[in-house]
MDAnalysis code that builds the backbone (N, CA, C; Angstrom):
import MDAnalysis as mda
import numpy as np

u = mda.Universe.empty(237, n_residues=79, atom_resindex=np.repeat(np.arange(79), 3), trajectory=True)
u.add_TopologyAttr("name", ["N", "CA", "C"] * 79)
u.add_TopologyAttr("resid", np.arange(1, 80))
u.add_TopologyAttr("resname", ["UNK", "UNK", "UNK", "UNK", "UNK", "UNK", "UNK", "UNK", "UNK", "UNK", "UNK", "UNK", "UNK", "UNK", "UNK", "UNK", "UNK", "UNK", "UNK", "UNK", "UNK", "UNK", "UNK", "UNK", "UNK", "UNK", "UNK", "UNK", "UNK", "UNK", "UNK", "UNK", "UNK", "UNK", "UNK", "UNK", "UNK", "UNK", "UNK", "UNK", "UNK", "UNK", "UNK", "UNK", "UNK", "UNK", "UNK", "UNK", "UNK", "UNK", "UNK", "UNK", "UNK", "UNK", "UNK", "UNK", "UNK", "UNK", "UNK", "UNK", "UNK", "UNK", "UNK", "UNK", "UNK", "UNK", "UNK", "UNK", "UNK", "UNK", "UNK", "UNK", "UNK", "UNK", "UNK", "UNK", "UNK", "UNK", "UNK"])
u.atoms.positions = np.array([
    [-7.513, -55.707, 0.709],
    [-8.355, -56.645, -0.227],
    [-8.366, -58.087, 0.077],
    [-8.464, -59.215, 0.358],
    [-8.085, -60.282, 0.527],
    [-7.540, -60.840, -0.983],
    [-6.726, -61.500, -0.962],
    [-6.223, -62.180, -2.043],
    [-7.280, -63.333, -2.850],
    [-7.512, -62.885, -4.053],
    [-8.173, -63.626, -4.940],
    [-7.473, -65.323, -4.771],
    [-8.850, -65.772, -5.401],
    [-8.498, -67.515, -5.207],
    [-8.628, -68.152, -6.706],
    [-8.133, -69.342, -6.801],
    [-8.886, -69.948, -7.974],
    [-10.511, -69.871, -8.321],
    [-11.212, -69.977, -7.537],
    [-12.167, -69.814, -7.419],
    [-12.773, -68.892, -8.054],
    [-12.784, -67.721, -7.516],
    [-12.849, -66.613, -7.954],
    [-12.441, -66.564, -9.371],
    [-11.199, -66.619, -9.720],
    [-10.562, -66.523, -10.881],
    [-11.474, -67.462, -12.082],
    [-12.009, -68.424, -11.998],
    [-12.905, -69.457, -12.703],
    [-14.159, -68.567, -12.931],
    [-14.556, -68.188, -11.752],
    [-15.967, -67.887, -12.130],
    [-16.038, -66.510, -12.356],
    [-14.933, -65.591, -12.809],
    [-14.675, -64.598, -13.668],
    [-15.057, -65.066, -14.846],
    [-14.058, -66.078, -14.782],
    [-14.303, -66.430, -16.813],
    [-15.495, -66.933, -16.837],
    [-16.223, -67.864, -16.151],
    [-17.477, -68.543, -16.198],
    [-18.803, -66.828, -16.478],
    [-18.181, -66.029, -15.424],
    [-18.898, -65.017, -16.286],
    [-18.921, -64.301, -17.147],
    [-17.664, -64.401, -18.091],
    [-17.254, -63.799, -19.488],
    [-18.158, -65.039, -20.355],
    [-17.940, -65.930, -20.167],
    [-18.879, -67.099, -21.397],
    [-19.949, -67.383, -21.207],
    [-20.312, -66.779, -19.600],
    [-22.115, -66.531, -19.888],
    [-22.892, -65.374, -20.130],
    [-21.885, -64.552, -20.388],
    [-22.241, -63.177, -21.117],
    [-22.739, -62.259, -19.772],
    [-22.043, -62.597, -18.492],
    [-22.776, -61.829, -17.375],
    [-21.903, -60.737, -17.052],
    [-20.319, -61.165, -17.601],
    [-19.537, -59.803, -17.744],
    [-18.483, -59.835, -18.707],
    [-17.877, -58.301, -18.704],
    [-17.337, -58.176, -19.990],
    [-16.181, -58.794, -19.636],
    [-15.235, -59.073, -21.201],
    [-13.530, -59.583, -21.186],
    [-13.329, -58.169, -19.975],
    [-13.582, -57.275, -20.662],
    [-12.644, -55.581, -20.240],
    [-13.148, -55.687, -18.677],
    [-14.249, -56.025, -18.097],
    [-14.318, -56.037, -16.972],
    [-13.570, -56.928, -15.765],
    [-13.464, -58.343, -16.315],
    [-12.344, -59.302, -15.953],
    [-11.452, -58.944, -15.729],
    [-10.488, -58.351, -17.025],
    [-9.356, -57.997, -17.337],
    [-8.896, -56.926, -16.070],
    [-10.026, -56.062, -16.167],
    [-9.685, -54.745, -14.822],
    [-10.024, -55.134, -13.628],
    [-10.523, -56.465, -13.517],
    [-10.298, -57.000, -12.158],
    [-8.773, -57.723, -11.850],
    [-8.662, -58.420, -12.482],
    [-7.417, -59.248, -12.541],
    [-6.004, -58.051, -12.718],
    [-6.338, -57.182, -13.525],
    [-5.207, -56.266, -13.629],
    [-4.877, -55.354, -11.992],
    [-5.936, -55.157, -11.191],
    [-5.920, -54.708, -9.727],
    [-4.693, -55.190, -9.315],
    [-5.076, -56.870, -9.154],
    [-3.895, -57.424, -8.657],
    [-2.508, -57.704, -8.718],
    [-2.466, -57.446, -10.419],
    [-1.219, -57.663, -11.014],
    [-0.438, -56.641, -11.183],
    [-1.208, -55.451, -11.346],
    [-0.240, -54.061, -11.756],
    [-0.098, -53.876, -9.987],
    [-0.338, -53.824, -9.231],
    [-0.068, -53.431, -8.091],
    [1.507, -53.129, -7.920],
    [1.910, -52.122, -6.897],
    [3.275, -51.927, -7.085],
    [4.081, -52.958, -6.374],
    [3.368, -53.893, -5.265],
    [4.070, -54.709, -4.616],
    [3.102, -55.975, -4.630],
    [2.811, -56.728, -5.926],
    [1.972, -58.145, -5.691],
    [2.159, -58.983, -4.906],
    [1.041, -59.162, -4.073],
    [1.286, -60.058, -2.888],
    [0.347, -61.227, -2.919],
    [0.344, -61.833, -4.284],
    [-0.236, -63.052, -4.409],
    [0.888, -63.852, -4.188],
    [0.352, -64.887, -3.740],
    [1.476, -65.760, -2.466],
    [1.154, -67.635, -3.412],
    [0.134, -67.847, -3.879],
    [-0.255, -68.603, -4.610],
    [0.109, -68.650, -5.772],
    [0.964, -69.414, -6.718],
    [1.702, -69.332, -8.406],
    [0.372, -69.510, -9.095],
    [-0.356, -70.776, -8.905],
    [-1.448, -71.147, -9.466],
    [-2.599, -69.879, -9.508],
    [-2.798, -69.291, -8.473],
    [-3.483, -67.822, -8.575],
    [-2.989, -66.854, -9.525],
    [-1.429, -66.544, -8.870],
    [-0.880, -65.677, -10.076],
    [-0.904, -66.008, -10.997],
    [-0.534, -67.138, -11.895],
    [-1.013, -67.770, -13.481],
    [-2.484, -67.661, -13.818],
    [-3.352, -67.523, -13.134],
    [-4.444, -67.531, -13.701],
    [-4.800, -65.690, -14.115],
    [-4.228, -65.025, -12.685],
    [-4.970, -64.032, -12.628],
    [-4.163, -63.200, -13.917],
    [-2.678, -63.417, -14.506],
    [-1.966, -62.718, -15.892],
    [-2.619, -63.580, -16.869],
    [-3.368, -64.571, -16.897],
    [-4.270, -65.163, -18.001],
    [-5.482, -64.214, -18.168],
    [-5.657, -63.470, -17.287],
    [-7.316, -63.337, -17.132],
    [-6.807, -61.389, -17.388],
    [-5.997, -61.367, -17.141],
    [-5.511, -60.061, -17.203],
    [-5.062, -59.471, -18.662],
    [-5.101, -60.652, -19.604],
    [-5.209, -60.680, -20.822],
    [-6.231, -60.767, -21.644],
    [-7.552, -60.907, -21.010],
    [-8.542, -61.863, -21.600],
    [-9.239, -60.829, -22.765],
    [-8.890, -59.319, -22.491],
    [-9.407, -58.601, -23.329],
    [-8.456, -58.106, -24.159],
    [-7.301, -58.899, -24.854],
    [-6.516, -58.103, -25.905],
    [-7.338, -58.726, -27.033],
    [-7.122, -57.490, -28.327],
    [-7.439, -57.401, -29.578],
    [-6.898, -58.141, -30.110],
    [-7.289, -59.296, -31.464],
    [-6.606, -59.933, -32.622],
    [-6.627, -58.669, -33.798],
    [-7.900, -58.145, -34.145],
    [-8.516, -57.133, -35.075],
    [-9.335, -55.938, -34.331],
    [-9.691, -55.432, -35.066],
    [-10.558, -54.100, -34.190],
    [-11.968, -54.751, -33.897],
    [-12.630, -56.100, -34.260],
    [-13.472, -56.801, -34.068],
    [-13.773, -58.012, -33.563],
    [-12.194, -58.354, -33.211],
    [-12.117, -59.921, -32.391],
    [-10.965, -59.859, -31.521],
    [-11.643, -60.794, -30.743],
    [-10.581, -60.745, -29.472],
    [-9.207, -61.767, -29.869],
    [-8.320, -61.777, -29.464],
    [-7.009, -62.714, -29.141],
    [-7.280, -64.039, -29.008],
    [-7.609, -64.348, -27.644],
    [-8.637, -65.513, -27.046],
    [-9.846, -66.164, -26.739],
    [-9.852, -66.938, -27.408],
    [-11.405, -67.495, -28.366],
    [-12.224, -67.695, -26.842],
    [-13.533, -68.354, -26.989],
    [-14.080, -69.017, -26.177],
    [-13.927, -70.144, -25.564],
    [-13.197, -71.065, -26.372],
    [-12.569, -72.440, -26.264],
    [-11.223, -72.271, -25.743],
    [-10.807, -71.409, -25.655],
    [-9.210, -70.580, -25.198],
    [-9.568, -70.802, -23.243],
    [-10.694, -69.674, -23.448],
    [-11.377, -70.036, -21.973],
    [-12.113, -71.062, -20.988],
    [-12.184, -72.005, -21.909],
    [-12.666, -72.899, -21.274],
    [-11.857, -74.117, -20.986],
    [-10.080, -73.804, -21.644],
    [-9.310, -74.952, -21.821],
    [-8.870, -73.839, -20.380],
    [-8.884, -72.939, -20.144],
    [-8.344, -72.440, -19.183],
    [-8.860, -72.458, -17.851],
    [-10.377, -72.664, -17.789],
    [-10.889, -72.867, -16.658],
    [-10.735, -74.591, -16.006],
    [-10.541, -75.969, -17.123],
    [-10.145, -76.784, -17.376],
    [-9.090, -76.657, -16.585],
    [-7.801, -76.148, -16.798],
    [-6.654, -76.316, -16.348],
    [-6.119, -75.880, -14.730],
    [-6.950, -75.209, -14.627],
    [-7.351, -74.303, -13.256],
    [-7.429, -75.337, -12.142],
])
């Protein structure tokens, strides 16, 4: 599988904001790259974004996520 790009990561975040992808699906996508035995991500910005996306589904309480939609929008701007 090819290495992900910043644009792909931003695309996943936008899909989450638009309700077209769940946070769990986005996190699973990022975890595929982050949790492999020997991560092969060469671009540090991509790696940092993957780490962020892999935690997008962390719950603050049983019914709310730790990271808000505003956080996601900020991640997109910062990427």
